N, C-alpha and C positions, 0 to 999 in steps of 0.2 A: 232841562238839558237842552242846549242849543248845538247846532252844528249841521253837518252834511250827512244825512242818513236817508236811505231809500230801502223800501221793501217792495218786491214785485213778484208776480207769478206769471209764468209764461211757458211756452213750448220750445224745446231745444230745436234749432234749425239745422244743426250740423253735429257731427260726432265730436265730443270733447277731445281736446288734445293736450297732453302733458309733455312739456319739454323741461330739460334740466339746464340751468344756466351754467356758465363756466365756473361759477363759485359753488355750484352744487345745489342751488335752490330749485325745487320743483315749481313750475308755473303751469297752471291749468287755464285753458282758454276755450270759450264757446260763445255762441250767439243765441239769444232768446228773442222770440217774437212775443211781445206782451201788449200789443195794441188792441183796442176794442174793435168790434166788427166794423169793417169799412175803413179802418185806420191802420196804417203800417207803422209799427214802432219796433224797431229791431235794435237791441242793445248788446254790445259786447260785454262779456263777463270775464273777469280775470281773478284768480285766487292763487296765492303763493304759499309756500311752506308745506309742512307735512299734512296739513288739512286738505291741500290740493290732491295729494295722493289718496287720502281717505275718501274724498268726494267722488273721484273719477269712476270707481266701479258702480256707483249708484246712478250714473247718468248714461242715457242713450238717446240718440236722435228721435225726435217726436214725443218724448216724455215731458210731462208737465213738471216744473220745478218751482220752488219758492227760493228767492235769493234775498238776503239781507246784507247791506253794505253801505258804501258811500260812492258818490259820483266823482269822477276824475276827468278833467279836461284833457283832450288829446290835441297835439299840434302836428300837422302834417306839412312840413315846410316845402316839400316839392310841389304839392298841389295847392298850397296856401289856403288850406281848409282847416277847420277845427271841428271837433266832435267830442263825444263823451263815451266813457265806458264805466261799468260798475266794478269797483274793487270789492269782491265778496268777502264777508266775514263768515257767513254760513250759507250752505246750500242744502236744501231738503227736497226730496221727491214729493210730488203731490199725487194723490191717487184719485 
């Protein structure tokens, strides 16, 4: 299988937030710190649909999580910068 796939483990930097789009789709967003010691690697995570509502109660700031999904490029036209976020397929708590 080829394609865009990422698996990461990291610590939640902020409290996850769920918003509902005008079309009624739940969208879960949070940031994970997953860099090695001495390296800062912070990635935004987004999950949509009913799985976002299921994942939210499992998550809290400071908790270790495992995320599986795909990378997506972001374009910020006002700042003329680009970046990435992870579109999550699954989110699990790490103990």
